[in-house]
C-alpha positions as CSV (number, residue, x, y, z in Angstrom):
1,M,-29.9,10.5,-31.6
2,N,-30.5,12.2,-34.9
3,L,-28.3,12.2,-37.9
4,F,-26.9,15.7,-37.1
5,S,-25.6,14.6,-33.7
6,I,-24.0,11.5,-35.2
7,R,-22.2,13.6,-37.7
8,T,-21.0,16.0,-35.1
9,V,-19.6,13.2,-32.9
10,A,-17.9,11.7,-36.0
11,V,-16.3,15.0,-37.0
12,V,-15.1,15.7,-33.4
13,A,-13.7,12.2,-33.0
14,S,-12.0,12.3,-36.4
15,T,-10.4,15.7,-35.6
16,F,-8.9,14.3,-32.4
17,L,-7.7,11.2,-34.1
18,L,-6.1,13.1,-36.9
19,A,-4.4,15.4,-34.4
20,G,-3.0,12.4,-32.6
21,L,-4.9,13.3,-29.4
22,P,-7.1,10.9,-27.5
23,A,-10.8,11.4,-28.1
24,V,-11.4,11.4,-24.4
25,A,-9.1,13.3,-22.1
26,M,-7.5,11.2,-19.4
27,D,-8.5,12.2,-15.9
28,P,-5.5,12.0,-13.6
29,V,-7.8,11.5,-10.6
30,A,-9.2,8.4,-12.2
31,D,-5.8,6.8,-11.9
32,E,-5.5,7.8,-8.3
33,P,-7.4,4.8,-6.8
34,M,-5.2,2.3,-8.6
35,T,-2.1,4.2,-7.3
36,Y,-3.5,4.0,-3.8
37,A,-4.4,0.4,-4.2
38,E,-0.9,-0.5,-5.2
39,R,0.6,1.6,-2.4
40,L,-1.8,0.0,0.1
41,A,-0.9,-3.5,-1.1
42,E,2.8,-2.7,-0.7
43,A,2.3,-1.3,2.8
44,R,0.3,-4.4,3.7
45,D,3.1,-6.6,2.4
46,T,5.6,-4.7,4.4
47,L,3.4,-5.0,7.5
48,D,3.1,-8.7,7.0
49,A,6.8,-9.2,6.7
50,A,7.4,-7.1,9.8
51,T,4.9,-9.1,11.7
52,A,6.5,-12.4,10.7
53,R,9.9,-11.0,11.7
54,W,8.6,-9.8,15.0
55,Q,6.9,-13.2,15.7
56,A,10.1,-15.1,15.0
57,A,12.2,-12.7,17.1
58,R,9.6,-13.0,20.0
59,A,9.7,-16.8,19.8
60,A,13.5,-16.8,19.9
61,Y,13.5,-14.3,22.8
62,T,10.9,-16.3,24.7
63,E,12.8,-19.5,24.2
64,A,16.1,-18.0,25.2
65,R,14.5,-16.6,28.4
66,H,12.8,-19.8,29.2
67,E,15.8,-22.0,28.6
68,R,18.2,-19.5,30.2
69,H,20.5,-20.1,27.3
70,P,22.2,-18.4,25.4
71,R,23.9,-15.9,27.6
72,G,26.1,-12.9,27.2
73,D,26.5,-11.5,23.6
74,A,24.3,-14.2,22.1
75,L,21.4,-13.2,24.3
76,G,22.1,-9.6,23.6
77,A,21.9,-10.2,19.9
78,I,18.5,-12.0,20.4
79,E,17.2,-9.1,22.5
80,Q,18.5,-6.5,19.9
81,E,16.7,-8.4,17.1
82,F,13.5,-8.5,19.1
83,A,13.8,-4.7,19.7
84,D,14.6,-4.0,16.1
85,A,11.7,-6.2,14.9
86,K,9.3,-4.4,17.2
87,Q,10.4,-1.0,15.9
88,E,10.0,-2.1,12.3
89,L,6.5,-3.5,13.1
90,E,5.4,-0.2,14.7
91,R,6.8,1.8,11.8
92,A,5.0,-0.4,9.2
93,R,1.8,-0.1,11.1
94,R,2.2,3.7,11.2
95,E,2.9,3.9,7.5
96,L,-0.2,1.8,6.6
97,D,-2.4,3.9,8.9
98,A,-1.1,7.1,7.5
99,L,-1.6,5.9,3.9
100,I,-5.2,4.9,4.8
101,D,-5.8,8.3,6.4
102,D,-4.4,10.1,3.4
103,A,-6.4,8.0,0.9
104,R,-9.8,9.0,2.3
105,P,-9.6,12.7,1.8
106,A,-7.9,12.2,-1.6
107,G,-11.2,10.7,-2.8
108,V,-10.1,7.1,-3.0
109,P,-13.3,4.9,-3.1
110,P,-14.1,3.1,0.2
111,G,-13.9,-0.2,-1.6
112,V,-10.2,0.3,-2.3
113,V,-9.4,1.2,1.3
114,R,-11.7,-1.2,3.1
115,P,-9.6,-4.4,2.8
116,Y,-6.7,-2.7,4.5
117,L,-8.6,-1.5,7.6
């Protein structure tokens, strides 16, 4: 690099600094992978919580059916919790899958998406 190009860089940088503008423009797409990484992590946490709820509901339902106790409204409440947990699990899976599908065409690097596959 010769002296002329160093001066040019210094003048341009000082002009941006005096104007209060960043010397390098921020690329909004560069922030996109981090946004997707956070969204993917949140979706994974939601899926993990839904899975834990479904497993607990399934265990309670299985035990109630095996022991043939409780009955009536109590059994109905266990069956309803099991059905609700299953729906929540399916919804969480669909949301994570949709987020993964949307991230790829948006240009999110494969390394960001890969842990969530």
